[in-house]
C-alpha positions as CSV (number, residue, x, y, z in Angstrom):
1,X,-0.4,-12.5,20.4
2,X,0.1,-9.1,19.0
3,X,3.1,-8.4,16.4
4,X,3.7,-5.5,13.7
5,X,4.4,-6.9,9.9
6,X,5.3,-5.6,6.9
7,X,1.8,-3.4,7.1
8,X,1.0,-3.2,10.8
9,X,-0.7,-5.2,13.3
10,X,-3.4,-8.0,11.3
11,X,-5.1,-11.0,12.5
12,X,-8.4,-12.9,12.3
13,X,-11.1,-10.7,14.0
14,X,-11.8,-13.2,17.1
15,X,-8.7,-14.8,17.3
16,X,-6.2,-12.8,17.6
17,X,-7.9,-9.5,16.7
18,X,-9.7,-8.6,20.2
19,X,-11.0,-6.0,22.4
20,X,-8.4,-7.3,24.8
21,X,-5.2,-6.8,21.9
22,X,-6.3,-3.8,20.7
23,X,-6.7,-2.2,24.3
24,X,-3.0,-3.7,24.8
25,X,-1.8,-1.9,21.7
26,X,-3.9,1.4,22.5
27,X,-2.6,1.9,25.9
28,X,1.4,0.6,24.9
29,X,0.8,3.7,22.6
30,X,-0.2,5.8,25.1
31,X,2.4,4.8,27.3
32,X,5.0,6.1,24.4
33,X,3.2,8.6,23.8
34,X,3.6,10.4,26.9
35,X,7.2,9.1,27.6
36,X,8.1,11.2,25.1
37,X,6.2,14.6,25.8
38,X,4.3,14.4,22.7
39,X,0.8,13.7,25.1
40,X,-0.7,18.0,24.5
41,X,-0.6,16.6,20.2
42,X,-3.5,15.5,18.9
43,X,-3.8,11.6,18.1
44,X,-5.6,10.9,14.5
45,X,-7.5,8.1,13.9
46,X,-9.5,6.4,11.2
47,X,-11.0,3.4,10.0
48,X,-11.7,1.7,6.7
49,X,-15.5,-0.5,6.1
50,X,-14.5,-3.2,7.6
51,X,-16.7,-5.4,10.1
52,X,-16.6,-3.5,12.9
53,X,-13.9,-1.2,12.4
54,X,-16.0,2.3,13.5
55,X,-16.1,0.3,16.6
56,X,-12.6,-0.7,16.9
57,X,-11.7,3.0,16.7
58,X,-13.9,4.2,19.3
59,X,-12.4,1.3,21.8
60,X,-8.5,2.9,20.8
61,X,-9.9,6.6,21.3
62,X,-11.6,5.6,25.1
63,X,-8.2,4.3,26.0
64,X,-6.5,7.4,24.4
65,X,-8.9,9.9,26.4
66,X,-8.1,7.7,30.0
67,X,-5.1,8.3,29.6
68,X,-5.3,12.5,28.8
69,X,-4.4,12.5,25.0
70,X,-6.5,14.2,22.9
71,X,-8.5,12.0,20.1
72,X,-9.5,13.1,17.1
73,X,-11.6,10.9,15.0
74,X,-12.8,11.0,11.7
75,X,-16.0,10.7,11.9
76,X,-16.9,8.3,8.9
77,X,-15.3,5.6,6.6
78,X,-11.4,7.3,6.1
79,X,-8.8,5.9,3.5
80,X,-5.9,5.3,4.8
81,X,-4.3,7.8,2.5
82,X,-6.3,10.5,4.1
83,X,-6.1,9.3,7.5
84,X,-1.8,9.6,7.1
85,X,-2.8,13.4,5.4
86,X,-4.7,14.6,8.2
87,X,-1.8,13.6,10.6
88,X,0.6,15.7,8.7
89,X,-1.7,18.7,8.5
90,X,-2.4,19.1,12.0
91,X,1.1,17.9,13.3
92,X,0.1,14.9,15.0
93,X,2.6,12.9,16.7
94,X,1.1,9.9,16.1
95,X,-2.3,8.4,14.1
96,X,-3.6,5.0,13.7
97,X,-6.0,3.4,10.8
98,X,-8.0,0.4,11.6
99,X,-7.9,-1.4,8.5
100,X,-6.2,-4.8,7.1
101,X,-6.1,-2.8,4.0
102,X,-6.2,-6.0,1.1
103,X,-6.2,-8.8,3.5
104,X,-9.5,-11.1,3.2
105,X,-12.7,-10.2,5.1
106,X,-12.0,-12.7,8.1
107,X,-9.1,-10.1,8.9
108,X,-9.0,-6.7,10.7
109,X,-6.0,-4.6,11.4
110,X,-4.1,-1.3,12.5
111,X,-1.3,0.7,10.9
112,X,0.3,3.0,13.2
113,X,1.5,6.6,11.9
114,X,4.4,8.7,13.2
115,X,4.7,12.7,12.6
116,X,4.7,14.0,9.4
117,X,1.9,11.5,8.1
118,X,4.1,8.1,7.3
119,X,4.2,4.4,8.3
120,X,5.8,4.0,12.0
121,X,9.4,2.5,11.2
122,X,10.7,-0.9,12.3
123,X,12.1,0.9,15.5
124,X,8.5,2.3,16.1
125,X,6.7,-0.7,16.1
126,X,9.3,-2.6,18.1
127,X,9.2,-0.5,20.8
128,X,5.8,-0.7,21.0
129,X,5.3,-4.4,20.8
130,X,8.1,-4.1,23.8
131,X,6.2,-1.8,25.4
132,X,3.1,-4.2,25.2
133,X,5.2,-7.2,26.5
134,X,5.7,-5.2,29.7
135,X,2.2,-4.7,30.1
136,X,-1.3,-6.3,31.3
137,X,-4.7,-6.3,30.7
138,X,-4.7,-4.5,34.4
139,X,-3.3,-1.5,33.1
140,X,-5.0,-0.2,30.5
141,X,-6.9,2.7,31.2
142,X,-10.4,3.0,29.9
143,X,-13.0,6.1,29.4
144,X,-16.8,5.4,28.0
145,X,-16.6,7.2,24.4
146,X,-19.4,9.6,25.5
147,X,-17.8,10.4,28.5
148,X,-14.6,11.4,26.8
149,X,-16.8,13.5,23.8
150,X,-18.6,14.9,26.4
151,X,-15.2,15.8,28.8
152,X,-13.3,17.4,24.9
153,X,-11.1,14.3,24.8
154,X,-12.5,13.4,21.6
155,X,-13.2,15.5,18.7
156,X,-14.8,13.8,15.3
157,X,-13.9,15.8,12.6
158,X,-14.1,15.8,8.6
159,X,-10.8,16.4,6.9
160,X,-12.1,15.4,3.4
161,X,-12.0,18.5,1.7
162,X,-8.5,19.4,2.9
163,X,-7.4,15.9,1.4
164,X,-9.6,15.8,-1.8
165,X,-8.0,20.1,-2.3
166,X,-4.5,18.8,-1.9
167,X,-4.5,16.6,-4.8
168,X,-6.8,19.2,-7.0
169,X,-3.6,21.8,-6.1
170,X,-1.0,19.4,-7.8
171,X,-3.6,18.4,-11.2
172,X,-3.2,19.9,-14.4
173,X,-7.0,20.0,-14.2
174,X,-7.2,22.5,-17.9
175,X,-5.3,19.6,-19.4
176,X,-7.7,16.6,-17.9
177,X,-10.8,18.6,-18.9
178,X,-9.9,19.5,-22.7
179,X,-9.6,15.4,-22.9
180,X,-13.7,14.2,-22.1
181,X,-12.3,11.0,-20.4
182,X,-14.2,8.4,-19.5
183,X,-13.8,6.6,-16.4
184,X,-15.4,3.6,-14.7
185,X,-14.5,3.6,-11.0
186,X,-14.3,0.2,-8.9
187,X,-13.2,0.5,-4.6
188,X,-13.6,-3.2,-4.5
189,X,-16.2,-2.1,-1.3
190,X,-13.7,-0.1,0.1
191,X,-13.2,3.7,0.9
192,X,-12.1,5.8,-2.3
193,X,-15.3,6.3,-3.7
194,X,-16.2,9.3,-2.8
195,X,-12.7,11.0,-2.7
196,X,-11.8,9.6,-6.1
197,X,-15.2,10.3,-7.7
198,X,-15.1,14.0,-6.6
199,X,-11.6,14.4,-7.9
200,X,-11.9,13.1,-11.1
201,X,-15.7,14.9,-11.3
202,X,-14.1,18.1,-11.1
203,X,-11.9,17.7,-13.7
204,X,-14.9,17.0,-15.3
205,X,-14.2,13.8,-16.2
206,X,-17.0,11.0,-17.5
207,X,-17.3,8.5,-14.4
208,X,-19.5,5.8,-13.3
209,X,-18.7,3.2,-10.7
210,X,-19.0,-0.7,-9.3
211,X,-18.4,-2.5,-6.3
212,X,-19.5,0.5,-4.5
213,X,-22.0,-0.7,-1.5
214,X,-20.4,-1.2,2.0
215,X,-19.9,-4.9,1.9
216,X,-17.5,-6.1,5.0
217,X,-17.2,-9.4,2.8
218,X,-16.0,-7.6,-0.2
219,X,-18.4,-9.5,-2.6
220,X,-16.4,-12.4,-2.1
221,X,-13.4,-11.4,-3.1
222,X,-9.9,-10.6,-1.9
223,X,-10.3,-6.6,-2.2
224,X,-6.6,-6.4,-3.9
225,X,-6.4,-5.2,-7.4
226,X,-5.3,-7.5,-9.4
227,X,-5.7,-9.1,-13.2
228,X,-8.0,-11.8,-11.3
229,X,-10.4,-9.8,-9.0
230,X,-10.6,-6.7,-11.7
231,X,-11.9,-9.4,-14.7
232,X,-15.5,-7.4,-13.8
233,X,-13.8,-4.0,-14.3
234,X,-11.9,-5.3,-17.5
235,X,-15.4,-6.8,-19.0
236,X,-17.4,-3.2,-18.4
237,X,-14.3,-0.9,-19.6
238,X,-14.5,-2.5,-23.0
239,X,-18.2,-3.2,-23.6
240,X,-19.3,0.5,-22.2
241,X,-16.3,1.9,-23.9
242,X,-14.5,3.5,-21.0
243,X,-11.2,4.8,-21.6
244,X,-10.0,3.7,-18.7
245,X,-10.7,1.9,-15.7
246,X,-9.6,2.3,-12.0
247,X,-10.0,0.5,-8.8
248,X,-8.4,0.9,-5.4
249,X,-7.6,-2.1,-2.8
250,X,-10.2,-2.3,0.5
251,X,-8.6,0.8,2.1
252,X,-7.8,3.1,-0.9
253,X,-3.6,3.2,-1.0
254,X,-3.1,0.5,-3.5
255,X,-4.4,1.1,-7.4
256,X,-5.5,-1.6,-10.1
257,X,-5.5,-0.1,-13.7
258,X,-7.8,-1.5,-16.8
259,X,-6.6,-0.1,-20.5
260,X,-9.0,0.8,-22.8
261,X,-8.8,-2.8,-24.3
262,X,-9.0,-4.4,-21.1
263,X,-5.9,-5.6,-20.6
264,X,-4.4,-5.4,-16.6
265,X,-1.6,-3.0,-16.4
266,X,1.3,-4.6,-13.6
267,X,1.5,-2.5,-10.9
268,X,5.3,-2.7,-12.0
269,X,3.9,-1.3,-15.4
270,X,1.6,1.4,-13.2
271,X,5.0,2.9,-11.8
272,X,7.2,2.7,-14.5
273,X,5.2,4.5,-16.4
274,X,4.6,7.4,-13.5
275,X,8.0,8.3,-13.0
276,X,8.8,8.3,-16.9
277,X,5.5,10.7,-17.2
278,X,6.8,12.9,-13.9
279,X,10.2,13.3,-15.6
280,X,10.0,13.7,-19.2
281,X,6.3,15.5,-19.0
282,X,6.3,17.0,-16.2
283,X,9.7,17.6,-15.6
284,X,9.8,16.8,-11.7
285,X,13.5,15.1,-10.7
286,X,14.5,12.8,-8.2
287,X,15.4,9.7,-8.1
288,X,13.1,6.5,-7.6
289,X,12.6,3.7,-4.5
290,X,11.4,0.7,-5.1
291,X,11.2,-2.6,-2.7
292,X,13.4,-5.9,-3.2
293,X,10.9,-7.7,-5.2
294,X,9.4,-4.9,-7.8
295,X,10.8,-4.3,-11.7
296,X,14.1,-3.5,-12.7
297,X,13.1,-1.7,-15.2
298,X,12.7,0.8,-13.0
299,X,15.9,1.2,-12.3
300,X,17.4,1.6,-16.1
301,X,14.3,4.1,-16.3
302,X,16.1,5.4,-13.5
303,X,19.8,5.6,-14.8
304,X,18.4,7.3,-18.2
305,X,17.6,10.4,-16.0
306,X,21.0,10.4,-14.0
307,X,19.5,9.3,-11.6
308,X,19.5,6.0,-9.1
309,X,17.0,3.9,-7.4
310,X,17.2,2.4,-4.5
311,X,16.2,-0.9,-3.6
312,X,14.5,-1.3,0.5
313,X,13.4,-4.2,1.9
314,X,9.3,-5.4,1.9
315,X,7.3,-3.1,3.9
316,X,6.4,0.5,2.5
317,X,7.9,1.8,6.0
318,X,11.1,1.2,4.5
319,X,10.6,2.9,0.9
320,X,9.0,5.8,2.7
321,X,12.7,5.8,5.2
322,X,14.7,5.9,1.8
323,X,12.7,8.6,0.2
324,X,13.1,11.1,2.5
325,X,16.4,10.0,3.0
326,X,17.7,10.6,-0.8
327,X,14.6,13.1,-1.8
328,X,13.3,10.3,-4.1
329,X,10.5,11.9,-6.4
330,X,8.7,8.3,-6.5
331,X,8.5,5.2,-4.7
332,X,6.8,2.2,-5.0
333,X,5.9,-1.6,-5.2
334,X,4.9,-4.7,-7.4
335,X,1.9,-5.0,-5.3
336,X,0.5,-1.7,-6.3
337,X,1.2,0.6,-4.2
338,X,3.3,4.2,-4.4
339,X,3.9,7.6,-3.0
340,X,4.9,10.9,-4.6
341,X,7.5,13.4,-3.3
342,X,5.0,16.4,-2.3
343,X,1.7,14.8,-1.2
344,X,2.1,12.2,2.1
345,X,4.9,10.1,2.7
346,X,2.8,6.8,2.0
347,X,1.4,5.0,-0.7
348,X,-2.0,6.9,-2.2
349,X,-4.3,4.6,-4.5
350,X,-6.2,7.8,-5.1
351,X,-3.5,10.4,-5.3
352,X,-1.8,7.7,-8.3
353,X,-4.9,7.3,-10.1
354,X,-5.7,11.1,-10.3
355,X,-1.9,11.4,-11.8
356,X,-2.5,8.2,-13.8
357,X,-4.9,10.4,-15.6
358,X,-3.1,13.6,-16.0
359,X,-1.2,11.1,-17.9
360,X,-3.4,10.0,-20.0
361,X,-4.8,13.0,-21.4
362,X,-1.7,14.9,-21.7
363,X,0.4,12.2,-23.9
364,X,-2.6,11.2,-25.7
365,X,-2.0,7.8,-26.1
366,X,-3.3,4.4,-25.0
367,X,-1.2,3.5,-22.1
368,X,-0.2,0.1,-23.6
369,X,1.8,1.8,-26.1
370,X,3.1,4.1,-23.6
371,X,4.5,1.3,-22.1
372,X,5.4,-0.7,-25.3
373,X,7.5,3.0,-26.2
374,X,9.8,2.5,-22.8
375,X,9.9,-1.2,-23.4
376,X,11.7,-1.3,-26.5
377,X,13.8,1.6,-25.3
378,X,15.0,0.1,-22.0
379,X,14.3,-3.8,-22.2
380,X,11.3,-6.0,-21.9
381,X,10.7,-7.1,-18.3
382,X,7.7,-9.4,-17.5
383,X,7.2,-11.1,-13.6
384,X,6.1,-14.0,-12.7
385,X,4.6,-14.2,-9.4
386,X,3.8,-17.0,-7.1
387,X,2.2,-17.5,-3.5
388,X,0.6,-20.3,-1.1
389,X,0.1,-21.4,1.7
390,X,2.1,-23.1,4.8
391,X,2.3,-25.4,7.7
392,X,4.3,-23.9,10.9
393,X,6.4,-27.8,9.8
394,X,6.5,-26.5,6.4
395,X,7.7,-22.8,7.4
396,X,10.9,-24.3,9.4
397,X,11.9,-26.4,6.5
398,X,11.7,-24.0,3.7
399,X,13.8,-21.2,6.8
400,X,16.4,-24.1,6.9
401,X,16.8,-25.2,3.3
402,X,16.9,-21.1,2.5
403,X,18.7,-19.1,5.4
404,X,20.7,-21.8,7.1
405,X,21.9,-24.2,4.5
406,X,21.5,-21.5,1.9
407,X,21.0,-23.7,-0.9
408,X,20.1,-22.8,-4.0
409,X,18.5,-24.6,-7.2
410,X,20.9,-25.1,-10.4
411,X,19.1,-22.2,-12.6
412,X,21.8,-23.2,-15.5
413,X,22.4,-19.2,-15.9
414,X,25.7,-17.5,-14.0
415,X,24.6,-15.7,-10.5
416,X,25.9,-12.4,-10.4
417,X,24.9,-12.7,-6.4
418,X,22.6,-13.6,-3.7
419,X,20.8,-11.2,-1.0
420,X,19.2,-12.4,2.2
421,X,18.2,-8.6,2.9
422,X,14.6,-9.4,2.6
423,X,14.3,-13.1,1.8
424,X,16.8,-15.0,-0.7
425,X,17.2,-12.8,-3.9
426,X,19.3,-14.2,-6.7
427,X,20.3,-11.8,-9.3
428,X,21.1,-13.1,-12.3
429,X,24.1,-11.8,-15.0
430,X,21.7,-11.5,-17.4
431,X,19.8,-9.0,-15.7
432,X,17.0,-11.2,-14.5
433,X,16.4,-12.4,-10.9
434,X,14.3,-14.5,-8.5
435,X,12.9,-13.7,-4.7
436,X,11.8,-16.1,-2.2
437,X,10.4,-14.8,0.8
438,X,7.6,-14.8,3.6
439,X,4.6,-12.5,3.4
440,X,4.5,-10.1,6.9
441,X,0.3,-9.8,6.4
442,X,-0.6,-13.5,6.1
443,X,0.9,-17.1,6.3
444,X,1.8,-17.2,2.8
445,X,5.3,-17.8,1.0
446,X,5.4,-15.7,-2.4
447,X,7.9,-16.2,-5.4
448,X,8.9,-13.7,-7.9
449,X,10.3,-13.8,-10.5
450,X,11.5,-11.1,-13.5
451,X,12.5,-12.4,-17.4
452,X,12.8,-10.8,-20.5
453,X,9.7,-12.9,-21.4
454,X,6.8,-14.4,-19.3
455,X,7.7,-18.0,-20.7
456,X,11.6,-17.4,-19.5
457,X,10.0,-16.5,-15.5
458,X,7.7,-18.8,-15.1
459,X,10.1,-21.9,-16.0
460,X,12.3,-20.2,-13.4
461,X,9.7,-19.9,-11.0
462,X,8.7,-23.6,-11.2
463,X,12.5,-24.3,-11.1
464,X,12.7,-22.4,-7.4
465,X,9.2,-23.9,-6.7
466,X,10.2,-27.5,-7.5
467,X,13.6,-27.1,-5.4
468,X,11.4,-26.3,-2.3
469,X,8.8,-29.2,-2.6
470,X,6.2,-26.2,-3.3
């Protein structure tokens, strides 16, 4: 089974993530490239630190080369945003990252990018799936990797310097240098270390790093920055007197943040802080975009700037599309992915970290103080989150209850509207909301609720879970 979810095709290695499926997906994309008449454009591919990612990338190159498509392989483990940047800078029609991002270690996956360095839209991925359905393993063309290199159909490249220089050109390096900031970096055994440390050291930050060795099991943790997974980072920031702790997920497109007191800064708050800083202190202008499970505090902030915050389904491809449509300044999601206009059209944890370091140095206040000022002006918003795995039988029951019968519990609050844009989202007249949706990357059901306090959000979440029998 090859199906593109919200973040590409992801599957357990050896089950659905196999050479046969990688070959089929690559051949389907090669067919699409030829049909669109863009086979002469370069095809960019990179890979992360997951088990056999480098080998999987070479398998893709073998198919592309056999189809006469010039593949440029980034010759060392690379952050996903670096791959997207390279697609943009080389004028490539398509690109690919071999990564399962923040999924558990037994997964690997493939993300497809289109011209300009953006996530493939739902239309593009559907077309690839339809092409896969039309072909068989007998239709796959293959050329040995070394033979393809010798023929000039595969070229190994290293575009890291260009990517780093692009970020440095945007930063206020002088203001960062003045602060002598101490930063502790946690790549979560992923691929951000070299790029992020180079940027911070160029800005004369005092930097140390943890969890940076190559470990395909990610130290036994989920490679996703959260309050739970960043406990060691939080402890070390406090014990060693760092000003900031910065973490990125497995492929470095998401960010996690720890303040000087060891507090985990929720990704919702990171998005709000950065939008606030970019408009109020850097003088940049534009709308905001968030997915349907991300804080509505961003809406109030945008409104105060005379702008609009646009809501889209979960999946960064939808954020990228809406940002391009509206020329928005910032777009992001509650899982830690965000992007800012002028860099790439996809999420970048490394660039976000660099901008947040600049923000701390320019404003000169602790993150929690800045956030407290924002919430004092625009209202408190606290989120409760819950997710759990389910059986196929339970999924069918939940789908029938929520999306066919469209039943809801009695929340004891007035409901403004209910949306089925992506899952089931209930908007309350008091400004709060709750959403229940199935994950597009793992067999999980997720519930998010935002209210005026964490206690109230937890209570409303419990009402929904009890109603669903979870």
